[in-house]
N, C-alpha and C positions, 0 to 999 in steps of 0.2 A: 338478822333481820337487813339487808338491804333496804334503803328508805333513799331517796326519788328526791333530790338534792332540789330546794325554791328558790328561785331568782328576786333581785324586788322588783317590782317595774312601777313603773309613773304609776299605776293606778293602785299600787300596790302589791303585799303579800299573804292569804289567808292564812298557809301553816310556817313553821317555822325551822321546822325539823331537819336540817343536814343541810343547813341554810350554803348557800355560798352567799358573802359579803364579801369577797376579793376589788370588786370591780367599785364600793365602797372605799375601800378602807384605799384603795390607789387612787383617791382625790388629792387632792390638792392641799385640800386642809387639815389636813393628815403631819405639813408642815410645822410638823410645833418647833417654829426657834420665843422662847415665848420670855429671853432678851426681846430681842426688835416688837414683838408684841410690845408689852410694859413700857416699854420709849416710844412706841408710838402713840401709845391714852395717854402719856405724860404729855405728849403734847395738842393733845385733841382740845384744849380749852381755847385756844383758839382757831376752832373752826365753829363756831357758835357766830349766822349769820350777820352782822351788823347791816346789810343791805335794805334801805323798805322800798317796797311794792306798796304806791299810794292807793285808799280808796277810793273805795270807788260802787255801784250801786251792787245789794250783791244776787239780782236778777240776771247782773252779766256774768256770774264765776257761781253761784250751789247749784246742785243737785245735773250737778256734771259728771261725766266719767272724761278721766281727758290717758288716752294716750301718749304719753309725757313722763318722761324718767321724775321722781319723786323727789330727783337731789335738786331740782328748780319748780318748786313750781310758782312758776311766774303768775301764775291766775290767779292764783289769793293775798290779799293784803296781808300786812300786817295788820295782829294781833286783831283776827276777824274768827277762830276761829275758837269753838268751848269744847272741844274733846277730839279728838286721836288717838283712834283705837286699829290691832293693823293686826297682822300676826305676818312676818318678813315670811324670806325665804329661808330657809335652813342651809342652805348651799348641798345638797346632798346627792343631788342627779339626775331631777327631774324634767323635765323638757326644757324646760322655759329657766331652770339655772347656768348661769357661766364656770367651774372650772375656780374656781377660786382661789390662791392657798389664807388660811387666817387671817392676814393685813390689807389683803385685799377685801374681803367681807368685810371684815370691823371699818373702814374709810368707808364705806358702804353706807352700811346702818350710819356712820359718824353725819352722812355727810346729810343725806336726809334728814336723821336725826336733829342739825342745825335750823332745816327747812324746818319739821314743825314746831319746831323751839321758839321763831322767827314767828312764826301765823297759830301761834295759841294766844288767846288773852290774858291777863295774866288770874291769876290760881286754875287753869287751866293743866285738864289732867292729859298726859299721855299715860293708854294703858298698851301695852307689846304683849301680845299671847308667843310664845315661845319657848323649845325643847332641847336637851340636851341631847347627845349623839355621837356613836358608835359606843364601843366597849373596852374596846387596841388600841387606842387610848380610852378614854372616858371623858368626853372634851365635853366642860359646864360652860356654855356659852351663857345659861342667863349672867353670872359670876361676869365675866367680861362683862354682858352686855351694862352690870349697871357701872361697874368701873366706867365704862365709853361713853355712860347718860351722864351721869355727873360731874363727867369733867366739862361737861357742852353746857352747865348750867343745872338739868335740871334735878329734883329730889328723891329721892326714893320714899313711894307714899306710903309702901304696902308694897304682898305679894298674895297672889291667889292663886292658888295651886286648882287646877279646872285635874280633878277625876276622872278619864272616862271610860271605867273598866271596873270591874271589881275583885277581879281576880280570882284566880281559881277555875277555871273553862275551860282550860287547856289555855291559857295559851301562854307558853314560856321559853325561853329566851336562849334556853337547854347550855352548853358550856358541857361539862363535867358534868353528865344526867345523877344523880342519887350520889354525888361524889365531892369531895370538899377540895379535892386535885385543884379545879375552876369553873366556877359557878358560875353564870350568865345571873346578871342581874335583867329583868325587860320590866321596863317603863310602860302605866297606864299612866300617866300623867304626864302633865302639859303645865308653864307657869302662866299665871300675869300676872305681869311686872305697873304696877303701881307710876309714876310720874307726875312732878306737880313741877311748874312753874313759877318763882317767884313766890314761893310762903303754901300755907296749904290749905287757904280756904279761901275762895271767891268772894271775892268783893262786891259786885255786884250782885244783887237779889234778883232770881228768879223764877217762874212755878216752874218746883219737880208734882213729877205727875208717876212716882211709887205708889205700891201699897205698904201699907202697913207690916203686912206677910213675904213680901219680896225685900224689906229693906231690912228684917233680922234675918232672914237666910244671904243675902247677898251683901253684910258686910260683919260675913264668916267668912275665916281664908277655906273652906274646900267646898267645889263650887261639885256636885255630880251631877254630868249633864254628855249624854252618850254623843260619836262623836258622829259626821256626816259621813254620806254616802258615797267617794269619789268617781259611780257612775253616776248617778246618778243627778250629781249637778253636774258634772259633763269636766270640774276641772282633778290636778292632782292631787290637793292639799287643803278645802274646802275645809272651815268648821264650821259648828253648826246655823242656825241662825240663834234660835234660845238663847246661847254663848254671847255674843253681841248685844240680841237683847237689853241681857241685864245685864252689861258694862255700861249699855247705854240710859237703860232708867237709873243706874245709879250713877252715875257720873255726871248729866247730862240734864241742862234745865232745859222744857219743853220752847225755845224758837234759839238754840240755838246748834249752827254747823258742827254736824260730826262729818272727821275727816278720816282715812283709810289711804297712807303713801304706795300701800304695797297693796293694791283692790283685787284682784284675783277675778275670782267671780262673783265680786260685789256683798255679798254677803252685809257689810256690812251697814253697805248705804242700802240696802233692802232690808237691812234693820229699823233703820234711819226714818230708812219711806216708810216701812209699816206703824215706827211711834212717833209718826207727824211731826220730824223732825228733816233738818236739811239736810244735803248734805257732798261730797265730793270726794270725788273716790281717783287716784292715780293708775295707771297698768302702763308697760313698755311695748304691752304683746296684746297687738288686735285683737286676736282671737277669745282673749279673755274681753278687753271691755267692751267688745258685740254683745257676748255672752252674759257680761255686769247689766247690761245699759238693757237685754230682752227681760236678764227676770225678773226686773224692776219693773220693765211696761205689762208685763205678765198681773206683776204683785200688784201694781195701781189701776187694773181693769178689772182683778177684784175687791176690791175697795170702797167702787164705783156703786 
């Protein structure tokens, strides 16, 4: 039987039979010079920003979406953010992504991580949603993220498996069908990596608003939450509002500022607004900044 080949588009591909992944595997991220990567990671301890952005009235910078690089979050004072939650670009060929090699990509993530570190309060958390990539070879991005962020001074505080599907639903990476010759694994999960700044406990006492049931389920290491529809949101790689709300309720106080340095369609900021918290988001694509503002504005009208 001849099966038409599928191809990954900006808004995904529902079928994987005879999937043509040549465009993905031609990208620079597959130039895996591990010695260069290790050498680069060993220098990252010098990247943690020591500059000071003076304190300013919160109304001057919170509840804003900045069309600006998160490598230079000049709008945010030092130690003013309680929680940062983001899903960075995965460098797989979405419309908004450059074709970076792995060292260039990790350098971007490191520069942003250094700025997040600067803006977080003592005990503040940085939660990163990340997926591993490819099959030939498999790129364990989450492993590189651990090394990178600990080099910046963050302390790992656990990881959550975000299970997006149950499997056995026709989702298959195929490879060698029903043969041990070359079977392919297909991920139905992503990771939430949890990092803290300068300790594992918040020294300040704020007000939490999480229910007993949500706390019990949120402190388990596997979260079953369906993915978001890219077409519905209008962004190639959205994550569900429920995921962001769960992170925000578990890891932040009611009066915290929530930061998303790669805010895309604004899901983290939308969830923060819905949870009664202040937010600040960064993205370099004006179209997505406008989309984020529009989603938050529509939500605010509904809440009135």
